[in-house]
N, C-alpha and C positions, 0 to 999 in steps of 0.2 A: 301524340308526343307531349300534350301536356300531361297526361295522365302518367305515362311514365316518368317525370321531371315529381310529381307529387307522390309517387310509389317511392322514388329513391331516396327521396326528403323522409317519408316516413321510415322508412328501411333505417337512415341514420340515425332518425331519432330515438327509435327503437334499440339500435345497436350500444345508443349513448345510456340510456335509460337500464339497459343490462346492466353493462359497463359499473356503475353506480351500486346497481343491486348487488353485483358479484363483490366491490367492495365492502358493500353493508354487514353481509353473510358472512365475509371471511372473519370479518372483525369480532361477529356475536357469535362464531364457532369457537373462538379462542378462550373467551372469556366466560364461557356459559358451562354450569357444570352438567356433568349428567348424571343423576340421580333419580332414583324410583319411589315411588308414594312413602316407602319405607325409610328413607333418607339413605341408601346405602346405592355403589356404584359398582358396576362389575365388569369384571375383565376376566380374560382367560389368558395363561404363561402358559408357554412351552418351552422344552430343553430336551435335545435328544428325544428319545421316545415316551419323555413323561407331561402329562398335561396337566394343567392344574387350573379349576375354576375357583376364583376368587371375589367375596363379595367383603366389603370394607365399608363401614360406619364410625361415626364419631363414637367413641369410647373409652374405656380404663386401659384398653392394651390388649385384650386379651385374644390370644391367634389358637383356636380351634381347627387342626388338620385333620380331614376326615374324623370328625368327632371327638379326637383325644387332644388334650395337649399340647403346643409345639415341643416342650421337655421331653414328653414322653414318647414323641412321634419319631422326632430328630433327636436322638441320645447324643450325637457327636455335636460337641459345643462348635466344632468347624461349621455345619450346617446349620445351626442354631443363627452363629455368625450372621452366615451367609444369605438365610431368610430376612436379618433385621435391617442387613445395609440399606436398604433404601430408606427407612425410616432415620436412622443416624445421618444421611446425605442429606436430607430435606430437614432434617431439625426438627421432627415430630415425633420422637420416642416417648411412648404411653398415651397417645392421643385418640389410635383407631383400635377398634374391634374389628378381628377379620375372623370369618369363615372359610372355609378351602376345599375342597374336594381335589386330592391328587389320584390320579392315575396312569399305569404304563411305569417302565423305566425303572432303574434302584433310586437308592435315597437320595445318592448325590443329584441326579439326574431331577430327582422331584425337589427338590430345596432350590435348585436352580430355576424350575418353571413356576416354584411358587414365589420367587425372588421378582421372576419377570412379570407374573400377574399383578404382585403387591403393588410395583412400579406403575405397570398400566392404570392399574385401579385408583393409584394416587394422585396419576393426572389427570384423569377424567373427574376425580371428585374435587380435586381444586387445582385448575389448571396454572397456577402461578407458580406450582410446584415442579411443573411440567421440564423447563429450561435446566432446573438442576438435577433431573433423574436423566434428561437428555445426554446430559454434558457427561456423566459418570457413566454413561453407557447402559443404561438399564432396562432403557425403552425397546431397543432393537436386540431380536429375536438371535439365540445364539445358534447359528445355522449348521454347525457342524455334527456331523451325526457319524455313526458306523460305516463306513465304508463294507460293500459287500463283498460276498466269499467269489472269487473266480473258479471256474472250471477248470483241474488240471493244476488246481494248488491246494495245500491245506487250508489255508488262510485267505485273507483278503489278498496280500501282497507275500506272504511268505514262501518258498519253493522246498521242493525235495531236497535232500543233500545231493548232490552232483557227485558222481563216482566216475572218474576220467577211464580207468581201467575195470 
């Protein structure tokens, strides 16, 4: 009987220590930035079928996409604006260099994936920016994708023309 009471007390003590440790680790996770030995943060962004791998570090504001300058890769100003949105929301324009590789989808999806990846990488590099980016909706992945084609129909929902006679 005494052994059971001791083991119960030990378990209670362990549970209390575990709860304290959980609180300490959750505080540490929020404030520590994740950087590699070269001072970069890495994140993956996705949109439609496009996937962007993004490396971010302190610099002069150079953005390279698949080895090209962003202005050459995304020729449309709307897409360039989309890619630069995370910086304007976080008020850190021109402070970070970005190297990204983008695959899949079209240019619009790739720009959205790059925006998502930049936002995630910024929040990892500087955790204080996360609430700003989260409130703007840039951290959340846009889960909308193309609906699949159904059999007996020419497209996903379109039907063949109905003939009464």
